[in-house]
C-alpha positions in Angstrom: 22.4 5.6 18.2 19.0 4.3 16.9 15.7 4.8 19.0 14.5 1.4 20.5 11.1 2.1 20.3 8.3 3.3 17.9 4.6 3.3 17.9 3.0 2.4 14.7 -0.5 2.8 13.5 -2.3 0.4 11.0 -5.1 1.9 9.1 -7.8 -0.5 8.0 -10.4 1.7 6.1 -11.3 2.1 2.4 -12.0 5.4 0.4 -14.6 5.7 -2.1 -13.4 3.9 -5.3 -12.4 6.0 -8.2 -12.2 9.1 -5.9 -9.0 10.4 -5.4 -10.2 13.5 -3.3 -11.8 10.9 -0.9 -8.8 9.0 -0.5 -6.6 12.2 0.1 -9.2 13.5 2.9 -9.5 10.0 4.5 -5.6 9.8 4.6 -5.3 13.2 6.2 -8.1 12.6 8.9 -7.0 9.2 9.7 -3.3 10.3 9.9 -4.2 13.1 12.2 -6.2 11.0 14.7 -3.2 8.4 14.6 -0.6 11.0 15.1 -2.6 12.6 17.9 -2.4 8.9 19.8 1.5 9.2 19.3 2.2 7.2 16.1 5.4 7.9 14.4 4.8 5.5 11.6 1.4 5.2 9.8 0.5 2.6 7.1 -2.3 2.5 5.0 -3.6 -0.7 2.9 -2.7 -1.7 -0.7 -4.0 0.7 -3.2 -5.8 2.9 -0.8 -5.3 5.9 -3.4 -7.8 5.7 -5.0 -9.0 2.4 -3.9 -8.7 -1.4 -4.6 -11.3 -2.3 -7.3 -12.3 -5.5 -5.6 -15.1 -7.5 -7.7 -14.7 -5.2 -10.9 -14.2 -7.1 -14.2 -13.5 -4.0 -16.4 -15.5 -5.7 -19.0 -12.7 -8.4 -19.6 -13.0 -12.1 -21.2 -10.5 -14.0 -22.6 -10.6 -12.5 -26.3 -12.5 -9.7 -25.7 -13.2 -6.4 -23.9 -16.3 -4.1 -23.6 -16.5 -0.4 -24.1 -18.1 -0.1 -20.7 -15.0 -1.7 -19.3 -12.6 0.4 -21.2 -14.7 3.5 -19.5 -14.3 2.0 -16.1 -10.7 1.6 -16.6 -10.0 5.1 -17.8 -12.0 6.4 -14.6 -9.7 4.3 -12.7 -6.8 5.6 -14.4 -8.1 9.4 -13.7 -8.0 8.5 -10.1 -4.4 7.4 -10.1 -1.4 9.5 -9.1 1.9 10.6 -10.4 4.9 9.6 -8.2 6.2 12.2 -7.7 3.5 14.6 -8.1 0.8 17.0 -6.8 -0.4 14.2 -4.7 2.9 13.0 -3.1 3.7 16.6 -2.4 0.2 17.1 -0.3 1.2 14.0 1.6 4.6 15.3 1.9 3.0 18.5 3.7 0.7 16.2 5.7 3.6 14.1 7.0 5.5 17.3 7.8 2.7 18.9 9.7 2.5 15.8 11.7 5.9 14.8 12.1 5.5 11.1 11.1 6.5 8.5 8.6 3.7 7.7 6.0 3.4 4.4 4.0 0.9 4.4 1.6 -0.6 1.9 -1.1 -1.2 3.9 -4.2 -2.2 3.3 -7.8 0.7 5.0 -9.8 0.6 6.4 -13.5 3.5 5.6 -15.5 5.1 9.3 -16.2 8.2 8.4 -18.2 6.8 6.9 -21.3 3.1 6.5 -22.4 1.3 7.1 -19.6 -0.8 4.5 -20.5 0.3 2.0 -17.7 -0.9 1.9 -13.9 1.3 0.3 -11.0 0.4 -1.1 -7.7 2.9 0.8 -5.7 3.6 1.5 -2.0 5.1 5.0 -1.3 7.2 6.2 1.5 7.1 9.8 3.0 9.4 11.2 5.8 8.4 13.6 8.6 10.5 16.1 6.8 7.8 15.9 4.1 10.5 14.3 1.5 9.2 11.4 -0.9 11.9 8.8 0.3 10.9 5.8 -2.1 8.4 3.6 -3.6 8.2 0.0 -4.4 6.0 -1.2 -7.4 4.3 -4.5 -7.0 6.5 -7.1 -9.1 3.5 -9.3 -10.1 -0.1 -8.3 -10.1 -1.9 -11.1 -9.1 -4.8 -12.9 -11.2 -7.3 -10.4 -12.9 -5.1 -7.5 -11.4 -2.9 -8.1 -14.4 -5.4 -6.4 -16.6 -5.2 -3.2 -14.8 -1.6 -3.0 -13.5 2.1 -3.4 -14.9 4.6 -5.3 -13.5 7.3 -3.5 -11.1 11.1 -4.1 -11.4 14.0 -4.7 -9.3 14.9 -1.0 -9.2 12.1 -0.3 -6.5 12.9 -3.1 -4.2 13.0 -0.4 -1.6 14.5 -0.3 2.1 14.2 3.0 4.1 16.7 3.8 6.7 15.0 5.5 9.8 16.0 6.5 13.1 14.3 3.4 14.7 15.1 0.9 12.0 15.0 -0.3 8.7 11.5 -0.1 6.9 10.5 -2.1 3.6 8.0 -4.5 2.3 6.1 -6.3 -0.4 2.8 -6.1 -1.4 0.2 -8.5 -1.0 1.0 -11.9 -2.8 4.4 -11.0 -3.5 5.0 -12.1 0.0 4.4 -15.6 -1.5 7.7 -15.1 -3.6 10.5 -16.5 -1.4 13.2 -14.9 -3.6 11.8 -11.7 -3.0 11.5 -12.1 0.6 14.9 -13.1 0.5 16.1 -10.0 -1.1 14.3 -8.0 1.4 16.0 -9.6 4.2 19.2 -9.2 2.6 18.6 -5.4 2.7 18.5 -5.8 6.5 14.6 -4.8 7.2 13.6 -4.5 10.7 9.9 -3.2 10.0 8.5 -5.3 7.1 5.2 -4.0 5.8 2.7 -6.4 4.1 -0.2 -4.1 2.8 -2.6 -6.8 1.4 -6.2 -7.2 0.0 -6.3 -10.8 1.2 -8.7 -11.2 4.2 -8.8 -14.7 4.3 -7.5 -16.8 7.7 -4.4 -18.4 5.4 -3.1 -15.0 5.3 -2.4 -14.9 9.1 -0.2 -18.0 8.6 1.8 -16.0 6.0 2.7 -13.0 8.0 3.6 -15.0 11.0 6.0 -17.1 9.0 7.5 -14.1 7.5 8.1 -12.7 10.9 9.9 -15.9 11.9 11.8 -16.3 8.8 12.9 -12.7 8.5 13.3 -12.2 12.2 11.4 -8.8 11.8 8.4 -7.0 13.1 5.5 -7.6 9.9 3.1 -5.0 9.8 0.0 -6.3 7.5 -2.5 -3.6 6.6 -5.9 -4.5 4.6 -9.0 -2.6 3.7 -12.2 -2.9 5.4 -14.5 -2.1 2.4 -18.2 -2.6 1.9 -20.4 -1.7 -1.2 -20.9 1.7 0.3 -17.3 1.9 -0.4 -18.2 2.5 -4.2 -19.4 5.5 -6.0 -23.3 5.8 -6.0 -23.3 5.7 -9.9 -21.7 2.3 -9.5 -23.1 0.4 -6.3 -25.6 -1.4 -8.5 -23.1 -2.8 -11.3 -23.6 -6.2 -12.3 -20.0 -7.0 -11.1 -21.1 -6.6 -7.5 -24.8 -7.9 -7.7 -24.3 -11.1 -6.0 -21.6 -10.0 -3.6 -22.3 -9.7 0.2 -22.3 -6.1 1.7 -19.0 -6.7 3.2 -16.5 -7.0 0.3 -13.6 -7.2 2.5 -13.5 -7.8 6.1 -9.9 -6.7 7.0 -7.7 -8.8 9.1 -4.9 -6.1 9.7 -2.3 -7.4 12.3 1.1 -6.8 13.8 3.4 -9.7 14.4 6.6 -9.6 16.5 10.0 -11.3 15.1 9.2 -14.6 17.0 5.9 -14.9 15.2 3.7 -13.8 18.2 1.0 -11.1 17.6 2.0 -7.6 18.8 -1.7 -6.5 17.7 -4.2 -9.1 16.9 -6.1 -9.2 13.6 -8.9 -6.7 13.3 -11.9 -8.2 11.5 -15.5 -6.8 10.3 -15.1 -3.2 10.9 -13.2 -0.2 10.1 -10.3 0.9 12.7 -6.9 1.8 13.5 -4.5 -0.7 15.4 -1.8 0.6 17.4 1.3 -1.3 18.5 4.7 -0.3 20.4 7.5 -2.0 18.6 10.6 -2.8 20.7 13.2 -2.9 18.1 15.7 -4.6 20.6 13.6 -7.9 19.9 14.8 -7.8 16.2 18.5 -8.3 17.4 17.5 -10.6 20.0 15.4 -12.7 17.8 18.4 -13.2 15.4 20.6 -14.8 18.0 19.5 -18.3 16.7 18.2 -17.7 13.2 19.4 -15.2 10.5 18.1 -16.2 7.1 20.9 -14.2 5.1 23.5 -14.2 7.9 24.8 -17.3 10.0 21.8 -19.4 9.1 22.6 -19.1 5.2 25.0 -21.3 3.0 26.1 -19.0 0.3 28.5 -21.8 -0.7 25.2 -23.8 -1.6 22.6 -21.2 -2.2 23.0 -17.7 -3.7 20.4 -15.2 -5.1 21.1 -12.6 -8.1 18.8 -9.7 -7.9 18.7 -7.4 -11.0 18.3 -4.0 -9.5 18.6 -2.1 -12.7 15.5 -0.1 -13.9 14.3 -1.8 -17.1 13.6 0.8 -19.9 12.0 -0.1 -23.2 13.4 3.4 -24.9 16.7 5.0 -24.2 17.3 8.4 -25.6 20.5 9.0 -27.1 22.4 12.3 -26.0 24.7 14.6 -28.0 27.7 12.6 -27.1 25.9 9.2 -28.3 25.5 8.1 -24.6 22.2 7.2 -23.2 20.3 9.7 -20.9 18.4 7.6 -18.6 15.2 9.0 -17.0 14.4 8.4 -13.4 11.1 8.9 -11.7 12.6 9.5 -8.4 
């Protein structure tokens, strides 16, 4: 029988951008603080490792790129991680030491083909130290497309735990109705929505998802200032006209009927704690279940392609495809 309650911690912070070690140090110290207060699930923001490059242009305009912009991107690439890899092993050791689940936004290097593509990913680590899965953002938003590739349906991941199913989508993926429906169909109970969107309208989004999916929604954003950027980058022209606070946060936890369990945290770094009563998920689906009794499969159907998309397949000695998988 599944446990009915879990205490979660939602970390609202930022590392030093480009600095992988800074991010790992912050993950370790903040996770220890959260676990010390009873958290069994700890959630970090979108692209926390090695940071979300808010405000940077990477020297790109339509039809041209600059040499300095290429150097900036190479610096960002250097700070990214392999999944699995040395950093996920360190995170596994941390999770095992603390006996917690970790869900962390990372920038992931492609390690199957050219290694020239980065992905905005969400990784899940179990309390036994195992890498349980990952999700790659399906559509990077706006200028994010300059630095991150597109994920595919093979990483629409939901993790089964003793206290319920955990899964989620990253930032504006949550505006994709069909992607949400795919997650609901996987029976998600605790829906993670790491984001970089600090606008008031984001709160309407996560409350709607909670009502629609009849699940807990955990929205985790960064609190970032110009001091979150390396000293040799703080005066860069890209940031000259920006306010000192680059992202004000707004992390929050919403219950399955759309009410706040932990109200939004703004304008400061911090950790939100919430005790989730998973029995409320079943109670909430009594009168609405988007992919159950409130669906009409005779009228509407969604087909989800969960096959890994590969541009190159190596033929084995028997002429069969030998497919490689990162997990």
